[in-house]
Kinemage of the C-alpha trace (Angstrom):
@kinemage 1
@onewidth
@group {chain A} dominant
@subgroup {mainchain}
@vectorlist {calphas} color= white
{ca met a 1} P 49.062 -8.920 30.301
{ca ala a 2} L 48.122 -7.130 27.053
{ca asp a 3} L 50.754 -6.369 24.460
{ca thr a 4} L 51.067 -2.578 24.207
{ca ser a 5} L 53.805 -2.504 21.569
{ca asp a 6} L 52.796 -0.933 18.263
{ca thr a 7} L 54.902 -1.839 15.249
{ca arg a 8} L 53.271 0.722 12.953
{ca thr a 9} L 55.184 3.692 11.665
{ca pro a 10} L 53.985 7.251 12.376
{ca ala a 11} L 52.873 7.541 8.724
{ca gln a 12} L 50.766 4.378 9.076
{ca ile a 13} L 49.229 5.679 12.292
{ca glu a 14} L 48.418 9.020 10.642
{ca ala a 15} L 46.869 7.229 7.652
{ca asp a 16} L 44.795 5.084 10.011
{ca ile a 17} L 43.622 8.178 11.912
{ca lys a 18} L 42.737 9.910 8.638
{ca arg a 19} L 40.771 6.871 7.424
{ca arg a 20} L 38.893 6.604 10.727
{ca arg a 21} L 38.108 10.326 10.645
{ca glu a 22} L 36.624 9.968 7.161
{ca leu a 23} L 34.528 6.983 8.266
{ca leu a 24} L 33.321 8.916 11.302
{ca ala a 25} L 32.418 11.911 9.112
{ca glu a 26} L 30.413 9.631 6.777
{ca thr a 27} L 28.629 8.072 9.752
{ca leu a 28} L 27.772 11.483 11.205
{ca asp a 29} L 26.492 12.667 7.814
{ca glu a 30} L 24.304 9.578 7.540
{ca ile a 31} L 22.938 10.116 11.057
{ca gly a 32} L 22.236 13.747 10.176
{ca val a 33} L 20.245 12.694 7.128
{ca arg a 34} L 18.309 10.044 9.075
{ca val a 35} L 17.241 12.417 11.869
{ca his a 36} L 16.454 15.345 9.563
{ca pro a 37} L 12.738 16.248 9.829
{ca lys a 38} L 12.231 15.981 6.051
{ca thr a 39} L 13.648 12.452 6.089
{ca ile a 40} L 11.451 11.432 9.016
{ca val a 41} L 8.344 12.880 7.322
{ca gly a 42} L 9.294 11.254 4.021
{ca asp a 43} L 9.751 7.871 5.694
{ca ala a 44} L 6.404 8.227 7.474
{ca lys a 45} L 4.674 9.154 4.205
{ca ala a 46} L 6.245 6.187 2.438
{ca lys a 47} L 5.056 3.856 5.193
{ca val a 48} L 1.510 5.226 5.029
{ca val a 49} L 1.446 4.928 1.230
{ca ser a 50} L 2.724 1.371 1.483
{ca asn a 51} L 0.015 0.477 4.002
{ca ile a 52} L -2.656 2.099 1.833
{ca asp a 53} L -1.400 0.265 -1.251
{ca his a 54} L -1.467 -3.005 0.676
{ca thr a 55} L -4.989 -2.334 1.973
{ca leu a 56} L -6.247 -1.288 -1.470
{ca gly a 57} L -4.668 -4.379 -2.989
{ca arg a 58} L -6.455 -6.600 -0.494
{ca ala a 59} L -9.718 -4.731 -1.089
{ca tyr a 60} L -9.304 -5.121 -4.852
{ca val a 61} L -8.726 -8.855 -4.522
{ca gly a 62} L -11.777 -9.184 -2.276
{ca ala a 63} L -13.974 -7.122 -4.597
{ca asn a 64} L -12.722 -9.054 -7.607
{ca arg a 65} L -13.606 -12.310 -5.869
{ca val a 66} L -17.133 -11.054 -5.094
{ca val a 67} L -17.637 -9.854 -8.679
{ca ser a 68} L -16.426 -13.204 -10.020
{ca asp a 69} L -18.805 -15.074 -7.691
{ca val a 70} L -21.762 -12.904 -8.719
{ca lys a 71} L -20.858 -13.233 -12.381
{ca ala a 72} L -20.679 -17.021 -12.029
{ca arg a 73} L -24.243 -16.998 -10.678
{ca phe a 74} L -25.657 -15.019 -13.603
{ca val a 75} L -23.502 -16.272 -16.493
{ca asp a 76} L -22.865 -19.875 -17.509
{ca glu a 77} L -19.478 -21.366 -18.421
{ca glu a 78} L -19.893 -20.337 -22.067
{ca gly a 79} L -20.611 -16.699 -21.172
{ca ala a 80} L -24.331 -16.805 -21.922
{ca pro a 81} L -26.666 -15.200 -19.360
{ca arg a 82} L -28.654 -17.527 -17.108
{ca leu a 83} L -32.124 -16.167 -17.780
{ca glu a 84} L -33.676 -18.118 -14.899
{ca arg a 85} L -31.568 -15.952 -12.571
{ca val a 86} L -31.303 -12.704 -14.522
{ca val a 87} L -35.041 -12.154 -15.138
{ca pro a 88} L -36.157 -12.279 -11.454
{ca val a 89} L -33.365 -9.896 -10.421
{ca ala a 90} L -34.255 -7.524 -13.277
{ca leu a 91} L -37.901 -7.547 -12.200
{ca val a 92} L -36.951 -6.733 -8.606
{ca val a 93} L -34.730 -3.850 -9.769
{ca val a 94} L -37.488 -2.453 -11.980
{ca gly a 95} L -39.945 -2.738 -9.083
{ca val a 96} L -37.649 -0.931 -6.648
{ca val a 97} L -36.920 1.849 -9.150
{ca gly a 98} L -40.675 2.188 -9.806
{ca leu a 99} L -41.431 2.459 -6.079
{ca leu a 100} L -38.725 5.069 -5.634
{ca ala a 101} L -40.095 7.061 -8.563
{ca leu a 102} L -43.635 6.918 -7.127
{ca gly a 103} L -42.383 7.982 -3.703
{ca thr a 104} L -40.538 10.930 -5.170
{ca arg a 105} L -43.539 11.937 -7.265
{ca arg a 106} L -45.892 11.811 -4.236
{ca arg a 107} L -43.613 14.034 -2.170
{ca arg a 108} L -43.593 16.715 -4.873
{ca ser a 109} L -47.386 16.825 -5.112
């Protein structure tokens, strides 16, 4: 059978009750803050921002990798341009821009 005797004095019991009341008040205040609409919205915003930052970080790393790969194709280890690759690409770009300019000019006429 359980021991129901309490050897605490009334002052100790009152102090224990007071301490527990204070802890309960703190807990209720914390719950109130957590369920407050502003807190919920703030937490949701923080989560969205975190996800966006993570996604942008991954996109940046991916884009940086692509840029580095492209750069490696057009620039040698010493940083000099690889003319055998740059010149054909430049000619294609000039050709495309020329065709676009001719197409625009024909539409205006």
